[in-house]
Each structure stands twice: as structure tokens, then as C-alpha cells.
N, C-alpha and C positions, 0 to 999 in steps of 0.2 A: 913335458911342458916346464915352463919356468914357474917356480913356486912363488918367487918374488911378485911376479905379475898376477897370480890367482889370489894373493893375499889382499889385493887392494881391488875389489869389484869396481866396475864402472857405475856411474850415475843410474844408467838405465837398468842395470841389473839389479841395483838396489830398490829401484821403484816396481819392480815386478813387471814392467812393460815388455813386450817383445821388442826386439831390436828393429824390425821392420815398422811396427807402430811408431816408434820413437823417430825414425826417420821421415815417416810421414807427416808427424806431428812438427818436426822442426821445419820440413818444407814448407807447410802451410803457414807456420808463422813467419818464416822468411818472406813467403809470398806477400803476405799481409802488410809486413813492414815497407816492403818494396812498393805496394800500392800506395801506401800512405805518404811515401816519399815522392811518388810521381803525381799526388793531387795536383792538379793543373787549375788553378783558380782563375776567376776573371782578372784579377790585378796582374797575375803572371802573364796571361795573354796579353792584356794592354802593354806591358812592357816589351814583350817580344815583338808585338806589332809596331811600337814606336822605333824600335832598334831597326827592324827591317825596312821602314820607310826611311829612316835616316840614311842608312846605306844606300837606298836607292836614290835619294837626293844628291848625295855625295858623287855617286856614279854619274848622274845626269850633269851635275855641275862640272865634272872633269872632262866629260865629253863636250859640252858647250865651249868649255875654255879651249880645248884642243882645236876645236872648230874655228873658234875666234882666232887663234894664234895663225893657222893655216890660211884664213882670209887675208889676215892683215899682213902676212909675210910677202915680200916682192917675189913673183914668179912662182908662187905656191911653194916656196920652200920654207921651212922653219927657221926661226932665228935661234942660232945655238948660243946657250948661256944666258937668255933672257927669258926662261920660263917663269912663269909667275905661279906660286904655290902658296897656299895659306899657311903651310907648316913652317916656312922659313921666312915669314914676314913679307912675302912678295919678292924676295931676290931668289932668282934660280942658280946663282953663284955660290951658295953656302953663306953669304953674309947675313947677319941678323939685323933685324929692324930695332934700332936702340931709341 
């Protein structure tokens, strides 16, 4: 055995607790900390629900806009380069609205 390692006992050995008991204690402490972090209150639920609804509204708006583009295009073909998107100010060609 290495005498250098034996000269510095671990914290568990100095408390007199068995190694297994220390492991169990650490496990349950970690579990309690995790449960505390996972506390999901009504405010968190509300924010998550609002985020889900906003995503669904954006999805429906995109589907509606795609359907409108198809309806307004001649012969059911899409008009290339003239798509409208809110992210670029309404210009599908990359121009920014100034």
C-alpha cells in the first residue's frame, strides 16, 4: 500500500461512517437537491403553456400564408422570390424594410 495515501484519511473515514452509509446519504442528498430544482410551480406551467400556444399560432399562420400564396398564384404554381415572411419585413428576396 502507498503510505502517502494512508496518511490522509478520507472524510468518510474520519467521521466513522461506513462507506456504504456515506454513499446512501450522498445519494439521497443529491436526490433532494434534484427534486428541489425540478419544482414546477404554476408560474412555470403558465410560461410553458404560453410558449406552446405561441408556437402553435405561428405554425397555423405559416400554413394559412402558404395556402393563400397557392390560391393567389396563377395555375396553382407558387410565385418564386415573392414569398412574404415577417422576419425579413415582408420581402422574400432578403431585402430589409427600412
